[in-house]
C-alpha positions in Angstrom: 39.8 -2.3 -7.3 38.7 -1.3 -4.2 36.4 1.3 -5.3 34.7 -0.9 -7.9 34.2 -3.7 -5.0 32.4 -1.2 -2.4 29.6 0.3 -5.5 28.9 -3.3 -6.7 28.3 -4.0 -3.1 26.3 -0.8 -3.1 24.5 -1.7 -5.8 23.5 -5.1 -4.7 22.2 -3.7 -1.6 20.3 -0.7 -3.0 18.5 -3.7 -5.7 17.7 -5.9 -2.6 16.1 -2.8 -0.7 13.3 -2.5 -3.8 10.3 -3.8 -4.0 7.7 -3.9 -6.1 3.9 -4.9 -6.0 2.4 -7.6 -7.0 -1.4 -8.8 -7.6 -2.5 -12.0 -4.6 -5.2 -13.3 -6.9 -5.7 -13.2 -10.9 -7.3 -9.7 -11.7 -9.1 -9.6 -14.6 -9.4 -6.5 -17.3 -12.3 -3.8 -15.6 -12.4 -5.1 -12.6 -11.3 -2.8 -9.5 -8.6 -3.3 -7.4 -8.2 -3.3 -3.9 -5.9 -3.1 -1.4 -6.7 -6.9 -0.6 -5.7 -7.4 -3.9 -1.6 -6.7 -3.3 1.0 -7.6 -1.5 4.9 -6.5 -1.6 7.5 -8.1 -2.9 11.6 -7.6 -2.4 12.2 -7.4 -6.3 13.5 -4.9 -8.5 11.7 -4.8 -12.1 12.3 -1.4 -14.0 9.1 0.3 -14.7 6.7 -1.9 -12.1 4.3 0.4 -9.8 6.1 0.1 -6.0 3.5 2.2 -4.4 0.6 0.4 -4.1 -1.4 3.5 -3.2 -0.9 4.0 -7.2 -3.0 1.4 -7.8 -6.0 0.8 -4.8 -9.1 1.9 -6.9 -7.9 1.5 -10.1 -9.3 -0.1 -12.9 -7.2 -3.5 -14.5 -6.8 -2.9 -18.3 -5.1 -6.3 -18.8 -5.4 -9.4 -17.1 -2.7 -9.1 -13.8 -1.6 -12.5 -12.4 -0.5 -13.2 -9.4 3.6 -12.7 -8.2 4.2 -10.7 -11.1 4.7 -6.9 -11.6 2.4 -4.3 -12.4 3.3 -1.6 -14.8 1.1 1.7 -14.7 0.3 1.3 -18.1 -1.8 -1.8 -16.9 -4.2 0.0 -14.9 -6.5 3.3 -15.0 -9.4 5.3 -14.0 -12.4 3.2 -13.4 -14.7 3.2 -16.2 -17.8 6.1 -15.7 -19.2 5.1 -19.4 -19.9 1.6 -20.9 -20.4 0.6 -24.1 -24.1 0.9 -25.1 -24.9 2.9 -22.4 -27.5 5.2 -22.7 -25.7 8.5 -22.2 -26.8 12.7 -21.8 -25.2 14.8 -24.8 -24.2 18.5 -23.5 -23.3 20.9 -26.2 -22.7 24.2 -24.3 -21.6 27.7 -25.9 -21.7 31.4 -25.1 -24.8 30.9 -22.4 -26.3 28.4 -24.7 -26.6 24.9 -23.4 -28.1 21.9 -25.5 -28.6 18.2 -24.0 -30.1 15.3 -26.4 -29.6 11.7 -25.5 -27.2 9.6 -26.8 -25.5 5.7 -26.7 -21.9 4.8 -26.1 -20.1 3.6 -28.8 -16.9 2.5 -26.2 -15.8 2.3 -22.6 -14.6 5.9 -21.0 -13.4 7.4 -17.6 -13.6 11.3 -16.6 -12.0 13.1 -18.4 -11.4 10.5 -21.2 -12.7 11.4 -25.0 -15.6 9.0 -26.5 -17.5 7.9 -29.5 -21.5 8.4 -28.9 -24.0 8.0 -31.7 -27.0 10.8 -31.1 -29.9 8.5 -31.2 -31.9 11.9 -32.7 -29.8 12.1 -35.9 -28.0 9.0 -35.8 -24.6 10.7 -36.3 -21.7 9.8 -34.1 -19.5 12.9 -31.9 -17.0 12.9 -29.8 -17.5 14.1 -26.1 -15.6 14.1 -23.1 -17.1 12.2 -19.7 -17.6 14.7 -17.4 -17.9 13.7 -13.6 -21.5 13.3 -14.0 -21.6 10.8 -16.2 -22.9 13.4 -19.1 -20.8 13.9 -22.1 -19.8 17.3 -23.3 -19.5 17.8 -27.1 -17.5 20.4 -28.2 
């Protein structure tokens, strides 16, 4: 009995020490999160982000409301390519490099896949966003 009481007391004290990160203001989707937008609250919410460094510089994927927990799926890398941007399509194979212009059909960050319409052929292709904003098609 005494063991159960001590373990329950320990669990309560550990729960009191848990902290999560919450927004200080409403953050709309597509907005980049800064340190001033966040504060730490003493709560224990399963799956909530506890380290503000995981959120700073990330882009909100959904609306984030003040005082509510933020989950990792609610944020992501900032988009480098927006829908309707004119981008450079690059096809590289065996030393051969072909480039052309395309129009992005969606939003994507570096390393993400995005559909693009080739402006020359009007066909739709899928590629990966590179660091320089070009879309690599394979």
